[in-house]
C-alpha positions as CSV (number, residue, x, y, z in Angstrom):
1,S,-127.0,-228.5,-57.9
2,D,-128.5,-228.9,-54.0
3,P,-128.7,-225.1,-53.3
4,S,-127.4,-225.9,-50.2
5,T,-124.2,-226.7,-51.3
6,A,-123.9,-223.3,-53.1
7,K,-122.0,-220.2,-51.0
8,V,-123.3,-216.7,-51.7
9,L,-122.3,-213.4,-50.7
10,A,-124.6,-210.5,-51.2
11,L,-122.7,-207.4,-51.5
12,H,-125.0,-204.1,-51.2
13,T,-122.6,-200.9,-51.5
14,G,-123.4,-197.3,-51.6
15,P,-121.7,-193.8,-51.1
16,A,-122.1,-193.7,-47.2
17,D,-119.7,-197.1,-46.4
18,P,-116.6,-196.6,-44.8
19,E,-114.8,-198.7,-47.3
20,D,-115.2,-199.1,-51.4
21,A,-116.4,-202.3,-50.8
22,A,-117.7,-202.8,-54.5
23,L,-113.8,-201.5,-55.6
24,L,-112.3,-203.8,-53.1
25,S,-114.4,-207.1,-54.1
26,H,-113.7,-206.8,-57.6
27,I,-110.3,-206.9,-57.2
28,S,-110.1,-209.1,-54.6
29,L,-112.0,-211.5,-57.2
30,I,-109.6,-210.7,-60.0
31,N,-106.4,-211.5,-57.7
32,S,-107.7,-214.7,-57.1
33,A,-108.1,-215.7,-60.5
34,K,-105.7,-219.2,-61.5
35,K,-106.8,-219.9,-65.0
36,R,-109.9,-217.2,-66.0
37,I,-111.6,-214.5,-65.9
38,W,-114.3,-213.6,-68.1
39,I,-116.3,-210.0,-68.1
40,A,-119.5,-208.8,-69.5
41,N,-120.7,-205.3,-68.7
42,P,-122.2,-202.5,-70.6
43,Y,-120.0,-199.6,-69.2
44,F,-116.3,-200.5,-69.2
45,L,-114.3,-197.6,-67.7
46,P,-112.9,-199.5,-64.5
47,P,-111.0,-197.3,-62.1
48,E,-107.4,-197.8,-61.7
49,G,-107.5,-200.6,-59.1
50,I,-109.2,-202.5,-61.5
51,V,-107.1,-201.8,-64.5
52,S,-104.1,-202.4,-62.4
53,A,-105.4,-205.8,-61.1
54,L,-106.2,-207.3,-64.8
55,N,-102.8,-206.0,-66.1
56,L,-101.2,-208.3,-63.4
57,A,-103.5,-211.1,-63.8
58,A,-102.7,-211.1,-67.7
59,L,-99.0,-210.7,-66.8
60,R,-98.9,-214.2,-64.4
61,G,-101.0,-215.7,-67.4
62,V,-104.5,-215.7,-66.5
63,E,-107.1,-216.2,-69.6
64,I,-109.2,-212.4,-69.6
65,K,-111.9,-211.9,-71.8
66,V,-114.3,-208.7,-71.6
67,I,-117.2,-208.3,-73.7
68,V,-118.7,-204.9,-74.2
69,P,-121.8,-203.1,-76.1
70,S,-121.2,-202.6,-79.9
71,N,-123.7,-200.1,-79.3
72,S,-124.2,-198.3,-75.9
73,D,-126.7,-195.5,-74.7
74,N,-124.1,-193.7,-74.3
75,R,-121.4,-192.1,-77.1
76,L,-119.3,-190.7,-74.7
77,V,-118.8,-193.8,-72.6
78,D,-118.3,-195.7,-75.8
79,W,-115.1,-193.3,-76.6
80,A,-113.6,-193.3,-73.2
81,S,-114.0,-196.6,-72.9
82,E,-111.9,-197.6,-75.9
83,I,-108.8,-196.1,-73.9
84,Y,-109.2,-198.5,-71.2
85,Q,-109.7,-201.4,-74.1
86,Q,-106.9,-200.1,-75.8
87,R,-104.6,-200.1,-72.3
88,L,-105.8,-203.6,-71.5
89,I,-105.6,-205.0,-74.8
90,A,-101.6,-204.3,-74.7
91,S,-101.3,-206.6,-71.6
92,G,-102.8,-209.5,-73.5
93,V,-106.3,-208.4,-72.5
94,Q,-109.0,-209.8,-75.2
95,I,-112.0,-207.6,-75.5
96,F,-115.0,-208.1,-77.9
97,K,-117.6,-206.3,-79.1
98,Y,-121.1,-207.8,-78.5
99,E,-122.8,-207.3,-82.0
100,P,-126.7,-207.6,-81.4
101,G,-126.3,-204.3,-79.6
102,F,-126.8,-203.2,-76.1
103,L,-125.1,-205.7,-73.7
104,H,-127.0,-204.6,-69.8
105,Q,-125.5,-208.0,-68.2
106,K,-122.7,-206.7,-65.2
107,V,-121.0,-210.4,-64.8
108,L,-117.7,-211.6,-63.7
109,L,-116.6,-215.4,-64.0
110,I,-113.5,-216.5,-62.3
111,D,-111.9,-219.3,-63.2
112,S,-114.9,-222.7,-62.6
113,A,-116.5,-222.1,-59.5
114,L,-116.6,-218.3,-58.8
115,A,-119.0,-215.8,-60.2
116,S,-120.4,-212.2,-59.7
117,V,-123.7,-211.1,-61.0
118,G,-125.2,-207.6,-59.9
119,S,-125.6,-204.2,-60.5
120,T,-122.6,-202.8,-60.6
121,N,-120.8,-201.3,-63.6
122,L,-117.4,-200.9,-63.9
123,D,-117.3,-197.5,-63.6
124,S,-116.5,-194.8,-60.9
125,R,-120.0,-193.9,-60.8
126,S,-121.2,-197.2,-60.0
127,I,-118.2,-198.4,-57.7
128,F,-117.7,-195.5,-55.9
129,I,-121.2,-193.5,-55.6
130,N,-124.2,-195.5,-56.4
131,F,-126.1,-197.7,-54.3
132,E,-125.3,-201.2,-56.1
133,V,-125.9,-205.0,-54.8
134,A,-123.9,-208.2,-56.4
135,A,-124.2,-211.6,-55.6
136,I,-120.8,-213.2,-55.2
137,I,-121.3,-217.5,-56.1
138,Y,-119.2,-220.3,-55.1
139,D,-120.7,-222.9,-57.2
140,E,-119.8,-224.8,-59.9
141,E,-123.0,-225.8,-61.4
142,F,-123.6,-222.0,-61.2
143,A,-120.4,-220.9,-62.5
144,K,-121.0,-223.3,-65.1
145,S,-124.5,-221.7,-66.4
146,I,-122.5,-218.3,-66.6
147,E,-119.8,-220.0,-68.6
148,K,-122.7,-221.1,-71.3
149,M,-124.3,-217.9,-71.4
150,L,-120.6,-215.8,-71.8
151,E,-119.9,-218.5,-74.3
152,T,-123.2,-217.8,-76.6
153,D,-122.4,-213.8,-76.2
154,F,-118.4,-214.6,-77.5
155,A,-120.0,-216.1,-80.6
156,A,-122.1,-213.2,-81.1
157,S,-119.2,-210.8,-80.7
158,T,-116.4,-209.9,-82.6
159,P,-112.6,-209.4,-81.3
160,I,-111.3,-206.0,-81.2
161,T,-107.7,-206.3,-82.0
162,A,-104.9,-203.1,-81.3
163,N,-104.9,-202.4,-84.7
164,H,-108.7,-201.7,-84.7
165,F,-107.5,-198.4,-82.7
166,R,-104.6,-198.2,-85.1
167,L,-106.6,-197.5,-87.7
168,Q,-108.9,-194.8,-86.3
169,S,-109.0,-191.4,-87.8
170,K,-106.8,-188.7,-85.6
171,A,-109.7,-187.2,-84.9
172,R,-111.6,-190.0,-83.4
173,Q,-108.4,-190.9,-81.2
174,C,-108.5,-187.7,-79.9
175,L,-112.1,-187.6,-79.4
176,A,-111.6,-190.9,-77.4
177,R,-109.2,-189.4,-75.1
178,A,-111.0,-186.3,-74.3
179,A,-114.1,-188.4,-73.4
180,C,-111.8,-190.5,-71.4
181,L,-110.7,-187.4,-69.0
182,F,-114.7,-187.4,-68.2
183,S,-114.5,-191.2,-67.3
184,P,-114.9,-190.4,-63.4
185,M,-117.8,-188.4,-64.0
186,L,-119.7,-190.2,-66.8
């Protein structure tokens, strides 16, 4: 596409910002979705506002797919993330584990023309404390390239169902809940 037709917003955030721009931008993007929201993120411990926005989007019929790594570099994050995954699966969100291992991309695809690519993880530390940057791009061709990339990742992933969590041992379920208590610090 002609680069001059793409609309791009560079969003840089940090702890001194007067508003929680990373949180507000994610909520705004999720709320704008009409048909689909696809997310790839290595640390999926979304703050409550993002969880609520995803739940509401699922309830209004938006297709939501989230890819998380099958193996991350932080076991506590993995366990805590399972609690968020369970809550969202119960709302109709589809969760996928990326089988090749660690997945480091931070991507959000909304409908057919809007994408966000950057350094922001979906966790409290990244959203509220760290200095981060994201490019929010409105361009159908760019969104199509993100769609193709994510389709390849979905093909290399395993869907997670509510049964996956129910079949875990009680000890494992307790570990996940305990780890979730620390999710704002992870």
